[in-house]
Each structure stands twice: as C-alpha cells, then as structure tokens.
C-alpha positions as CSV (number, residue, x, y, z in Angstrom):
1,M,0.0,0.0,0.0
2,K,1.2,3.5,-0.8
3,N,0.3,6.5,1.3
4,F,-0.2,9.9,-0.3
5,K,-0.6,13.4,1.1
6,K,-2.6,16.1,-0.6
7,I,-0.8,18.8,-2.6
8,L,-3.7,20.7,-4.2
9,G,-7.4,20.4,-4.5
10,V,-9.9,22.1,-6.7
11,G,-13.6,21.9,-5.6
12,I,-16.8,22.4,-7.6
13,L,-20.5,21.5,-7.1
14,A,-21.6,19.2,-9.8
15,V,-25.1,18.4,-11.1
16,A,-24.9,15.2,-12.9
17,S,-26.6,16.4,-16.1
18,L,-24.6,19.6,-16.4
19,I,-21.0,20.6,-17.4
20,V,-19.0,21.9,-14.5
21,I,-15.5,23.5,-14.8
22,A,-12.9,24.6,-12.3
23,A,-9.7,26.2,-13.5
24,D,-6.6,27.4,-11.7
25,H,-3.6,28.0,-14.0
26,I,-1.6,30.2,-11.6
27,D,-0.9,28.5,-8.3
28,A,1.1,29.0,-5.1
29,P,4.9,28.7,-5.5
30,V,5.1,25.3,-3.8
31,V,3.3,23.6,-6.8
32,Q,3.4,26.2,-9.6
33,G,5.0,24.6,-12.7
34,G,5.4,21.3,-10.9
35,T,4.2,17.8,-11.8
36,S,1.4,18.0,-9.2
37,D,0.0,21.3,-10.4
38,I,-3.7,20.9,-11.4
39,T,-4.8,23.4,-14.1
40,D,-8.4,22.3,-14.7
41,F,-11.1,20.0,-13.5
42,Y,-14.1,19.1,-15.6
43,A,-17.1,16.9,-14.8
44,F,-19.9,16.3,-17.3
45,Q,-22.4,13.9,-18.7
46,G,-20.9,11.6,-21.3
47,E,-22.0,11.1,-24.9
48,N,-23.6,8.0,-23.5
49,T,-26.0,9.8,-21.1
50,N,-25.8,7.0,-18.6
51,N,-22.2,7.9,-17.9
52,L,-20.3,10.7,-16.2
53,V,-16.9,11.9,-17.3
54,F,-14.2,13.2,-15.0
55,V,-11.2,15.1,-16.4
56,A,-8.1,16.4,-14.5
57,N,-5.5,18.4,-16.3
58,L,-2.0,18.9,-14.9
59,Q,1.3,20.6,-15.8
60,G,-0.2,23.6,-17.7
61,L,1.5,25.9,-20.2
62,L,3.5,23.2,-21.8
63,S,5.0,24.2,-25.1
64,P,5.1,21.7,-27.9
65,T,8.8,21.1,-27.2
66,A,8.2,20.6,-23.5
67,T,5.2,18.4,-24.2
68,A,7.3,15.9,-26.1
69,S,9.3,15.2,-22.9
70,A,6.6,15.7,-20.4
71,A,5.5,12.8,-18.2
72,F,3.3,12.0,-15.3
73,D,5.1,11.9,-12.0
74,E,5.1,8.4,-10.6
75,D,5.1,9.8,-7.1
76,V,1.9,11.8,-7.7
77,M,-1.6,10.2,-7.6
78,I,-4.6,12.0,-9.1
79,E,-7.7,11.4,-7.0
80,F,-11.2,12.3,-8.0
81,N,-13.4,12.7,-5.0
82,I,-17.2,12.1,-5.1
83,D,-19.7,13.1,-2.4
84,N,-23.1,11.6,-3.1
85,T,-24.7,12.4,0.2
86,G,-24.3,16.1,0.4
87,D,-22.0,16.3,3.5
88,N,-18.9,17.5,1.6
89,I,-17.0,14.4,2.6
90,E,-15.9,11.9,-0.1
91,D,-18.0,8.8,-0.3
92,L,-16.2,7.4,-3.3
93,V,-12.8,8.0,-5.0
94,I,-11.4,7.3,-8.4
95,Q,-7.6,7.1,-8.2
96,A,-5.2,7.4,-11.1
97,V,-1.7,6.1,-10.5
98,P,1.0,6.3,-13.2
99,R,3.5,3.4,-13.4
100,N,5.9,2.3,-16.2
101,G,4.1,4.0,-19.1
102,K,0.6,3.2,-18.0
103,M,-2.0,5.0,-15.9
104,Y,-3.8,2.6,-13.5
105,I,-7.4,3.6,-12.6
106,I,-8.9,2.4,-9.4
107,G,-12.5,2.9,-8.4
108,P,-15.1,4.3,-8.0
109,V,-14.6,2.8,-4.6
110,A,-15.1,3.8,-1.0
111,P,-11.9,5.3,0.4
112,S,-10.1,3.6,3.3
113,Q,-9.8,7.0,4.9
114,T,-11.1,10.5,4.1
115,G,-9.4,13.8,4.2
116,I,-5.9,14.9,3.1
117,N,-4.2,11.5,3.2
118,S,-5.0,8.6,0.9
119,T,-4.1,5.0,0.5
120,I,-4.3,3.1,-2.8
121,T,-7.6,1.2,-2.5
122,A,-7.3,-1.7,-5.0
123,E,-7.3,-5.1,-3.4
124,T,-6.7,-7.2,-6.5
125,S,-5.8,-6.6,-10.2
126,K,-9.5,-7.2,-11.0
127,D,-10.2,-3.8,-9.4
128,V,-7.7,-2.0,-11.7
129,L,-8.0,-0.6,-15.2
130,G,-4.7,0.0,-16.9
131,V,-4.4,2.3,-20.0
132,K,-1.2,3.0,-21.9
133,I,-0.2,6.6,-21.6
134,T,-0.6,8.2,-25.1
135,S,2.6,9.8,-26.4
136,Y,2.6,13.4,-27.7
137,G,1.3,13.5,-31.3
138,M,-0.2,10.0,-31.3
139,D,-3.8,9.1,-31.5
140,A,-5.5,8.8,-28.2
141,M,-5.4,5.3,-26.6
142,V,-8.4,4.4,-24.6
143,E,-9.1,1.3,-22.5
144,T,-12.4,0.0,-21.2
145,K,-13.0,-2.5,-18.4
146,N,-16.2,-3.2,-16.4
147,G,-17.9,-0.3,-18.0
148,I,-15.2,2.2,-17.1
149,S,-13.1,3.9,-19.9
150,A,-9.9,5.9,-19.4
151,F,-7.3,8.0,-21.2
152,A,-4.1,9.5,-20.1
153,G,-1.6,11.7,-22.0
154,P,-0.9,15.2,-23.4
155,R,-3.8,17.2,-24.9
156,D,-4.2,20.8,-26.1
157,D,-5.2,23.0,-23.2
158,P,-9.0,23.4,-23.6
159,F,-9.3,26.4,-21.3
160,F,-9.8,29.9,-22.9
161,M,-8.6,33.0,-21.1
162,D,-7.6,36.4,-22.5
163,F,-5.2,37.2,-19.7
164,A,-3.9,40.4,-21.2
165,Q,-7.4,41.9,-21.5
166,Y,-8.2,40.6,-18.0
167,S,-5.1,42.5,-16.7
168,A,-6.2,45.6,-18.5
169,I,-9.7,45.4,-16.9
170,I,-8.2,44.9,-13.5
171,G,-5.7,47.8,-14.1
172,G,-8.5,50.1,-15.2
173,T,-7.4,50.6,-18.8
174,A,-10.3,48.5,-20.2
175,T,-13.9,47.9,-19.2
176,S,-14.7,44.6,-20.9
177,F,-13.4,41.6,-22.8
178,N,-13.0,41.7,-26.6
179,N,-15.1,39.6,-28.9
180,P,-13.3,37.6,-30.1
181,G,-10.6,37.7,-27.5
182,S,-7.0,36.4,-27.6
183,D,-6.5,33.0,-26.0
184,T,-3.5,33.2,-23.7
185,F,-3.3,29.4,-23.6
186,A,-3.4,28.9,-27.4
187,G,-0.6,26.5,-28.5
188,T,0.0,25.2,-25.0
189,N,-0.7,21.7,-23.7
190,V,-1.5,19.9,-20.5
191,M,-1.2,16.3,-19.2
192,S,-4.7,15.0,-19.0
193,V,-6.4,12.1,-17.2
194,V,-10.0,11.3,-18.4
195,V,-12.2,8.7,-16.7
196,E,-15.7,7.8,-17.8
197,V,-17.9,5.8,-15.5
198,P,-21.5,4.6,-15.4
199,K,-23.8,6.8,-13.3
200,A,-25.0,3.7,-11.6
201,M,-21.5,3.4,-10.0
202,I,-21.7,6.9,-8.5
203,G,-25.1,6.6,-6.7
204,G,-26.8,9.5,-5.0
205,S,-30.0,11.3,-5.8
206,G,-28.8,13.0,-9.1
207,T,-26.7,15.8,-7.5
208,I,-23.1,15.2,-6.4
209,N,-20.2,17.2,-5.1
210,T,-17.0,16.4,-6.8
211,W,-13.4,17.7,-6.6
212,V,-9.9,16.5,-7.6
213,E,-6.6,16.4,-5.8
214,S,-3.1,15.6,-6.6
215,K,-1.3,13.7,-3.8
216,R,2.4,13.1,-3.5
217,K,3.7,9.8,-2.1
218,Q,5.2,10.1,1.4
C-alpha cells in the first residue's frame, strides 16, 4: 500500500446532467509549474447519457517542445473525490496512478480514509483498469473495463482565457473583454487524465459534489 498526502485540491459543485468546470492555471509557488500542479477539473455527462466523465489536467502551459518530454510523475496520484450524500466528505474516490508507461485507474470505490491523506484502494488486479499513456502527437489510446473507460496523456489546453485583457480590466485601462478575445493558452498543452464511469456506480440522488486532488507519495 502507498500513502499519499494532498498537494492541491480544486472543488466544484456538480449536477450530474450539467457541465462543470474549475480552472486554476496560476498557483502557489510550492506547486506552480510542478508535476502535481492541477490546471483544470471538468465533470460532465458523457455522450452516453448513462455515464459521467471526470477530467483532470495537470502541468499547464507546456510548449510543444516541452510536451514531447513531459511525463506523469510516478510519485503523484490524481484522486477524483465524489460526495453523493451532500455532506462534503468523499464517499467514493477514483484514483489514477502512473507506473511504467501506464495509468492505472482504481474505483469508483469507498476510500479507506477520508481527508488529506489517501491509500491506494485496489485489493486485486481485477479492481484496476490500466491504460497505456498516449505519447505526444499520437492518436488517443483508450481502454475500457467493467464499463469504465480511461485515457491519459498530453492534450491541447481546452481552457480559454484572455489574460492580457483581463489584466487591462483589473488595471482600469479597459472595461470589458473583446469579442473575439485572444487566447492566452493557445498553442500550449496539459497532461490529462480522463475517466468515464456509469452513473450507476456513482449513486446518490442525481446531484453530487466532486473535486480533484493531486497527492504526493510520502
């Protein structure tokens, strides 16, 4: 068993049939630019409306050159937390653990403990979905097991932000954004983990709280 301690969490209230987004591209110095730095979290209904999709993006502002050598940190676990009872405590977790060129997905499963520390929860290999991490410039590789699908690898940063215009508004030299604006993140990439699961595995009454954390091995 490996123990992990929280580095960064991004929280959002999610209604199962809606798209929810949390973004945080500029972080505290302890994680900014590091392999545990979360840039975005998305949760939305899948193309198959019986499924939910969870997306965590890390290591933002990667140039194409940097993306070619970027990798998931094997000492960092990505953990999706799901509260299906409304008490803001995780009832289920989906854990993503990189090892030797693969991303191993565990869950949704009840955590062995809640809060800032986590333990890998898989008891046997039957509980684990392994997907080969897609290399930069290659077609996405997706694996499916027991109704759960997963992808891991570099993707174009989907978040749009006109940071220069935002700075002008904050500085008082502009009053609104331009249409169209200028995407500060155009041409940059992130390291992405995507997990699609049946809603039946999530439970609850149709509304959940969900958040994502990156946790470093201690």
